[in-house]
C-alpha positions in Angstrom: -7.7 -23.9 4.0 -4.8 -23.1 6.3 -5.7 -19.4 6.1 -9.3 -20.0 7.0 -8.3 -22.2 10.0 -5.8 -19.7 11.4 -8.2 -16.7 11.0 -11.1 -18.7 12.3 -9.3 -19.9 15.4 -7.9 -16.4 16.0 -11.3 -14.8 15.8 -12.8 -17.4 18.2 -10.1 -16.5 20.7 -10.8 -12.8 20.3 -14.5 -13.3 20.8 -13.9 -15.4 23.9 -11.5 -13.0 25.6 -13.2 -9.8 24.4 -16.9 -10.5 24.5 -17.8 -6.8 24.6 -16.4 -6.1 21.1 -19.0 -5.0 18.6 -19.5 -6.7 15.2 -17.9 -3.7 13.5 -14.8 -3.9 15.7 -14.6 -7.7 15.1 -14.8 -7.1 11.3 -11.9 -4.6 11.5 -9.8 -7.1 13.5 -10.6 -9.9 11.0 -9.7 -7.7 8.1 -6.4 -6.8 9.8 -5.6 -10.5 10.5 -6.3 -11.4 6.9 -4.1 -8.6 5.7 -1.2 -9.7 8.0 -1.6 -13.3 6.9 -1.6 -12.4 3.2 1.4 -10.0 3.6 3.5 -12.6 5.5 2.8 -15.5 3.0 3.3 -13.2 0.0 6.6 -11.9 1.4 7.9 -15.4 2.0 7.1 -16.4 -1.6 8.7 -13.3 -3.0 11.9 -13.7 -0.9 12.2 -17.4 -1.8 11.8 -16.6 -5.5 14.4 -13.7 -5.2 16.9 -16.1 -3.6 16.3 -18.6 -6.5 16.8 -15.8 -9.1 19.8 -14.4 -7.2 18.2 -11.0 -6.7 17.6 -11.1 -2.9 19.4 -7.9 -2.1 17.7 -6.0 -5.0 14.3 -7.3 -4.0 14.7 -6.2 -0.4 15.8 -2.7 -1.5 12.8 -2.4 -3.9 10.4 -3.5 -1.2 11.8 -1.1 1.4 11.8 1.9 -1.1 8.2 1.1 -2.2 6.9 0.6 1.3 8.3 4.0 2.4 6.0 5.6 -0.2 3.1 3.2 0.4 3.0 3.9 4.1 2.1 7.5 3.5 0.7 7.5 0.0 -1.5 4.4 0.4 -3.3 3.6 -2.9 -5.2 0.8 -4.6 -5.5 -2.6 -3.0 -6.7 -5.8 -4.7 -10.2 -6.7 -3.6 -9.4 -10.4 -3.7 -6.4 -12.3 -2.3 -5.7 -13.9 -5.6 -5.6 -10.5 -7.3 -3.0 -9.4 -4.7 -0.9 -12.4 -5.5 -1.2 -11.9 -9.3 -0.2 -8.3 -9.1 2.4 -8.3 -6.2 4.6 -11.3 -7.0 5.3 -10.4 -10.6 5.9 -6.8 -9.6 8.3 -7.4 -6.8 10.2 -10.0 -8.7 10.0 -8.3 -12.1 11.0 -4.8 -10.9 14.2 -5.9 -9.1 15.2 -7.9 -12.2 14.7 -4.8 -14.3 16.5 -2.6 -11.9 19.5 -5.0 -11.9 19.8 -5.7 -15.6 18.0 -2.9 -17.5 19.9 0.1 -18.6 17.7 3.2 -19.2 18.8 6.6 -20.2 19.3 8.8 -17.2 17.0 11.6 -18.4 14.1 9.1 -18.8 14.5 8.0 -15.2 14.5 11.6 -14.1 11.3 12.2 -16.1 9.6 9.1 -14.5 10.6 10.3 -11.0 9.4 13.9 -11.8 6.0 12.7 -13.1 5.6 10.5 -10.1 6.3 13.4 -7.8 3.7 15.5 -9.6 1.2 12.6 -9.1 2.0 12.6 -5.4 1.2 16.3 -5.3 -2.2 15.9 -6.9 -3.4 12.5 -5.7 -1.6 11.4 -2.5 -2.8 9.9 -0.3 -5.4 7.7 -2.0 -7.6 5.7 0.3 -9.8 2.6 -0.1 -13.3 1.6 0.9 -12.0 -0.5 3.8 -9.4 2.1 4.9 -10.9 5.6 4.3 -8.7 8.5 5.4 -11.5 10.4 7.2 -9.5 13.0 9.1 -8.5 16.0 7.0 -5.4 16.7 9.1 -4.1 13.2 8.7 -4.6 13.4 4.9 -2.6 16.6 4.8 0.2 15.1 6.9 0.3 12.0 4.7 0.4 14.2 1.5 3.3 16.3 2.8 5.3 13.2 3.8 4.7 11.4 0.5 5.8 14.6 -1.4 8.9 14.8 0.7 9.8 11.2 0.1 9.0 11.5 -3.6 11.3 14.6 -3.8 14.1 12.8 -2.1 13.7 9.9 -4.6 13.9 12.4 -7.5 17.0 14.1 -6.1 18.7 10.8 -5.5 17.7 9.6 -9.0 19.4 12.7 -10.4 22.6 12.7 -8.3 23.4 9.0 -7.8 25.5 7.4 -10.5 24.7 3.8 -9.9 22.3 2.4 -12.5 20.5 0.0 -10.1 19.8 2.7 -7.6 18.6 5.1 -10.2 16.2 2.5 -11.5 15.0 1.5 -8.1 14.2 5.1 -7.0 12.4 5.9 -10.3 10.5 2.6 -10.6 9.3 2.4 -7.0 8.0 6.0 -7.3 6.3 5.0 -10.5 4.5 2.0 -9.0 3.1 4.2 -6.2 2.1 6.9 -8.7 0.1 4.3 -10.6 -1.5 2.9 -7.5 -2.8 6.3 -6.3 -4.0 7.5 -9.8 -7.8 8.0 -10.1 -7.6 6.4 -13.6 -6.2 3.2 -12.1 -9.2 3.1 -9.6 -11.5 3.7 -12.6 -10.0 0.9 -14.6 -10.6 -1.6 -11.7 -14.0 -0.1 -11.0 -13.2 0.9 -7.5 -14.4 4.1 -5.7 -11.9 7.0 -5.2 -11.7 9.5 -2.4 -13.7 7.3 -0.1 -13.4 9.7 2.8 -16.0 11.9 1.2 -18.6 9.4 2.2 -18.0 10.2 5.8 -18.6 13.3 7.9 -15.8 15.0 9.8 
């Protein structure tokens, strides 16, 4: 109810101040506003839960590491807001907990980070229907950046001795690798390589 009210009032203001905007432009703006609202409310809930569970620092680190990859690698998005809640909150509370308390053999973490890097080489960046990566040059740049970040994560997983940081680098890479995998798109019945539906 609050979300609909905020988005609705915002769109009314935009229509009033920018009457020349096309319906397509307005749809993009509304999608952006909905994304921002969802991201903010979701982040607040995750942070509050992390404080209650005493993993605030770990949660912030995992979120930052993941978003470094997500910014360039993109990947699957839930089609419904409830789906985003169901997937994001357990992930960004569960993974910091695992990173803090789970001890995994170092070689397994190296394998996870290596396989994730291979995934970035083959599949990054992965777009969505609502955000197709139409320009080839941009896709190449994003791929290179994602591979570089993934390589850095792999190197840090190898050389850092701290268990939490090893887990954090390997697990955040794994999350992104899963989100850009064509099989994941297929499981959720979502189209892959959406840019191919556009010219240019």
